[in-house]
N, C-alpha and C positions, 0 to 999 in steps of 0.2 A: 812116769807112765805116759806114753804117747796116746793121744786121742784119735782114733780112727772113726770112720763112719759107723753109726750105731748098728748097721746091718752086719758089719764085721764082728761086733761084740755078740750079736745074736747067733751068728754062725759058730763062734767059739763056745758059747754057752749051751746051745741046744742042738747043733747039727754036726758035731764031731770035728770041727776045725781046730787044730792045735796052735797055740801061740808061737811055737817054734817054726811052724810052716810059713808064718807071716813075715819072719825076719828078712828073707831075701827081697821081699816086696815093700820094705819099710817106706822108702821114698815115694813109691807110687801110691801106696795106701794113704799117705798124708796128702798127696796131691788130689786124690779123689774123695776127699771128705764130704764134698757136696755134689758128687756126680755118680749116681748109682750105675749108670750104663758103662762108664769108663771103669768103675770099680769091678763090675761083673766081668768085663772083657779081660782085665788084668788077672783076676783070680782064676778064671776058666783057662786062660792061656797057660798059666803056670800050674794048672791042675791042683790048686789049693782046695777047691770044692767042686761039686758037680752043679750043673745048671738047675736041676730040680731042687737041690738043697738051697741054692742061692735064692731062687724064686720064692721058696717057702719062707726063708728069712725075710725077704722083702715084704711078703704078705703080713708077717708078724709085725714088722716095723710100721707099715702103713695101716695096720688093723683092717686088712681086707681078706676076703675068702680066697683060698687057693684050691685049684682043681688040677688033677693030673691029666685029664682028658675030657673031651666033650662029645664022646661017641653017642651019648643018649640024647643030645640036643637036636630037636627037629629043626629043619631049615625053614625059615620064614622068607618067602619070596620078596616081600617088601624091602628087606634089608639088601638083598642082592641087586634089586632094581635101583636103589638109591646110591649104593657105594660101588664105584669101579673096583674091580678086583686088584688092579695094580696099586691103587691107593691103600686098600686093605692090607696087601702084602708088604708094601713099603713101610707102613707104620705098625704092622703086626697087631691088628685089632679086629674084632668083629662082634656085632650084637648077638646076644643069646636069646633073650626074650623080653617082651614089653608088657608091663602091667599098666594100670591106669595112670600112675604118676611116675613110674620108674622104668628105666631101660637098663637091663643088665648087659654088660659088655666085657668080653674076654680081652685081656691085654697082657703084655709082658713088661711094659715100662709104665709105672705109675706116674712118672713125670710127663707123660704124653698129655698134651693139653688141646692143641688145635682140633684134631679129629673128634675128640670127645665133646668139645664146645660145639662143633658143627652138628653132631648128633643131637645134643641137647636142644639146640635151636630148631632143628628140623622136626624132631618128634615132640618138642615142647614138654619135656619131662626131665626128671633128675637122673643122673647117670650113676649107676652102681657098678663099680669095677670088680672084676674077678681076675685074679692073677694066675697065670700058668706059664709053662715053659714054651719056648718058641715053636717047637715042632707040633705041639698040641694045637696051638692057635692056627698054624698054617694048615694042618690037616682039616680043621674045621672050615677054613676058608675054601680050600680045594673042594671039599665035599659039598659045600653050599652052592658053589658056582657050577659044579658038575651036574647037580640035580636040577639046576634052573636053566641049563643051556638047551634042553631038548626043544622047548617052544621056539627058541631063536633059530635052531637048525631047521625046524619046519617052515619058519617064515622065509628063510633063505631059499628053501626048495620051491617055494611058491613062484619065485622069479625064474627067468630063463636060465636053467642050469647049463645049457650048452654054450653060452657065451662066456668069454673070459673077462673077469673083473680085476685081474691082478695088475692091469695097466693104469690103474688110478693111483696117483701118488700125491700125498699132501705136500705142498710147497712150504707152508707156514705152520708147522706143527706147534701148538702152544706149549710154552714152558710153564705150565700151570701146576699147582700143587696136586690137583686132581687130574693128572695127565693121562688121558686115554685109558680105556679098558683094554686088557690084552685078551679079552674074549674074542677069539677069531670069528665066531658066528656073527657077533654084533658088527664087527668091522666089515665083514663080507656083506651083511645086509645093507648097511648104510652106503658102502661103496657101490653095490650093485644098483641101488636106487639112483644114485648120482650118475653112474655110467649109463644106465638106460635113459635117464632124462637128457643127457648130453647127446646120446645117439638119436633120440626122437626130436632133437632141437627144441626142447621144452624151455619156456622162459621162466617158469616157476614150478616148484614142487610143494604140494600141500600134504601135510601129514595130520590127519584129523582123527582124534579119539572119539569113539562112540561107546555106548554101554557094553557092547559085546566084542568089538574088534576095533582095529585101527585101519582107516582107509587112506590110501595113497593116491593122489591125483596129480596129473601133470597138466599145465596150461600149454597147449599147443595151438598155434595160430589163433590165439585169443580165446580158446574154448577149453574149459576144464574137462579132463577125461580121466575116469578112474582106471588105474592100471593094475592095482593089486590091493589085497587086504592082508593083514597079519594078526596073530592072536593079541588080544588085549593085554595079556601078561607081559608082552615084549615092549609095550609102548614106552614105559618110563626109561628102560635101558637104551632104547633108540634115541630118545630125547636127550638123555645124558651124554651119549656119544657125540651127537651133533653139537650140544652145548660146549663140550670140551674142545671140539675142533674149532669152534668160533669164539673161544675165550669168554664164555658166559658162566655165570655162577650157577652150578647145578643144585646148590642148596636153596636157591631162591625160586620158589615155584608159584608164589602168589602174586607176582608183579610181571608186567610185560618186560621183555629184554630184547635188545638188538645187538647183533654181532656180525662178524664176517670171517671168512676163511678163504684161502687160495689153494686150489688143487690143480693137478695136471691129470687130464683124462685122455688117454690115447694121444698124447703129445699136444693136446689143446689146453692152454692155460685158462682156467675159469675162476672168476671172482664170485664167491657165493655170499650173498647178504642174507642173514638169518634173522627172522623175527619170531618171537614166542609170545603167546598170550595165554593166560589161564582160563580154562573153560570148566563147566561143571563136570565134565568127564575126564579132565586132565589137560595138559598143556598142548595147545595146537601150534604147530610149526609151519612157517612158510619160508621157503628158500628161493631167492631170486638168483638165477644163473646169468652171469654176465660174461660172455665169451670175449676174452682179451686177445689182442694181436690178430684179430680177424680182418680179412680184406673187406673194406666197406663196399656195400652195394652202390652202384651208380644209378642215377635217376632213371635212365632208360630201362633198367632192370626191374623197376618197381611195378611195371605193368600199367603205367599211366597211358591214357588214350592220347593219340597224336595231337588232337586239337587242344589238349590240356598241357602236354609236355612242353611244347615250344614257348607258349606264353609264360609258363612257370619258370623255364630257364631264363627268360628275359628278366623276370622279377628277381630271381636269385642273384643275377649279376648287376642289379641296380645299385645305386650308391646310397640309398636310404629307404626308409619305410619299415613296415612290420609285416611279417609273414607268420600266420598262426596255423599250425597243423592240429586238427581236432580229431577225436575219436575215443572209443572206450579202451580199457586196459588190454594190452597185448595186440592192438590193431596195427602197430608199426609206426607210431608217431615218431619215436626216437630214431628209428631206422631212416625215416624220410628226412628228418633234420640232418643227420650225418651225411646222407647222400646229397643233400643240398649243399652242405659245406664243402663236400668234395669237389663241387663244380667251381669253387672260388679259388683264385690264385692266392695261396696263403703266404707267399713270399712278398707280394706287393701290398698285402693288406694285413692289418693287425686283427686277428680273430681270437676272441675270448669267449669261453663257454662257462656257464654257471649251472651245475648239475647236482642232482641228488638221486642216486650216486653218479659218479663218472662211469658211464657204461663202456666206453671204448677209449683207451689211452692212446693218443695219437701224437706224433711229432708235428711241429709246425703250428700247434694250437696252444694257447694258454688256458688250461682247464682248471676250474675251481670247483671243489666239492663243498656244498653247504654243510654247516654243522650247527643246527639250531640250538643244541645244548650249550654252546659257548657264544651264542648270539650272532653267528654267521648265517643269516637267513638269505633267501633269494633277494629280498628288497635291499638289505644292507650290503650284500655283495655287489648288487647292480649299481648302487650309489658309488662304491669304491671303484668299480670297473670304469665308470665314466671319466675318472681322473687318470686312466691309463692310456688315453688317446686311442680308443678302439675304432676300427672301421666296421667290424661285424661283431655282434653280440648274440650268443645263443643262450637263452634262459630255458632251462630244462622244462619248467612248468610254471604257468601263472596260477598261483593258488589263492591270492588275495587281492583286494582292491589296491593296496599300496604298491605291490609289484606291478600290477597292470598300469597304474598311473605313471610309474617311473619308466616302464618299457615304452609306453606311448610317447612320453616326453622325449625319450632317447631317439625314437624313430623320427620325431618332428625336428630334431636338431642335427640331422645329417648322418645318423647311424642306421645301418641295416640290422634289424632285430629279428631273430627267429625265436619262436617259442611254441609250446603246446598248451592246449586247454583240454581238460578231461571231460568230454561230453560224448553223447551218443550220436550226434549229427551236427552238421553245419548250422542249420536253423536254431538248434538248441543253444549253440554258442552265442549267437546274437541275442 
């Protein structure tokens, strides 16, 4: 007597499968003694049993409840906000209801572990699985997201519907387990926010949750301007979409996260740096838009007065010293630094930049991006750069005393150093 998977024995004993029908599959049944998904595929392919019967036998084996449909299950918006529809369909699972300590989840495969572990961690409760057949769970998923999409459509309509947003293309789509939602309204909403930000030459996009709605603001010419609001119910879904684009953990909502994404908008390559922080009303997101492959502005284009421009050009072309550009966020400090570097002959001089992040990727410059998490700070990078025989050093920002001391020492030893200081005025810098 050969030993097959216990589910096969249950099918024979209780669900009308005959021993004779198993004989053509003898070798396959032996091979799938520890794999119920492979076993199901083989038995359904050869019409040994039906899917409903197999799933019921599976429920008996795992001592779980079986349901044939979920037509009477009300949709809980919290579930659709947390779980991207593509992830739910890929793994064929969806939560049914949550009590104080238990989350009931519809599944087709009891051996599914990672999605259920994610749910348990996020909702901080025990998972109680309910087995069903594939179509029943997919019907539940489709109904849930159909009912929750109306608010998202309304949010999209709040934006300029006459513009075309289809010309935004992700360059670096994440190969993440939770890879993007295929809810077109959410994609359209996020795409349109980015498209409009690029059109308005915004440096940052702020997505701020409030008790009743979510506010979207752009920083344009250094000033935050509110551009739209959308329903509070859509907030988590928008946050999840942006997290997926920037390779962040959508299950982690209690800690700040930083990520990045690269997109093409109307032919312009834009590097997006994403920062999330948890607030009492939900996660706040700020996206810094860095326009790549842009033609740098020249110093005469910055609007400097003539009596300032010529002396400054003389300083830029000197062999040593330190030049500090000061000002508040979004005032054009980095633009001024790059315009200054553009005046220098980079073939005759070794120019090295240390930035966080690298805002413009240029040829002819050695550009270093600091990574504090692995110990590459401005100060550490500056020490190493001094051993690279530099003529000109650009430090993105002087943030601490150590960096300031090294920068000044570098300037005193024959290097031309450029940097910025985050202040509101020149006197405040001193």
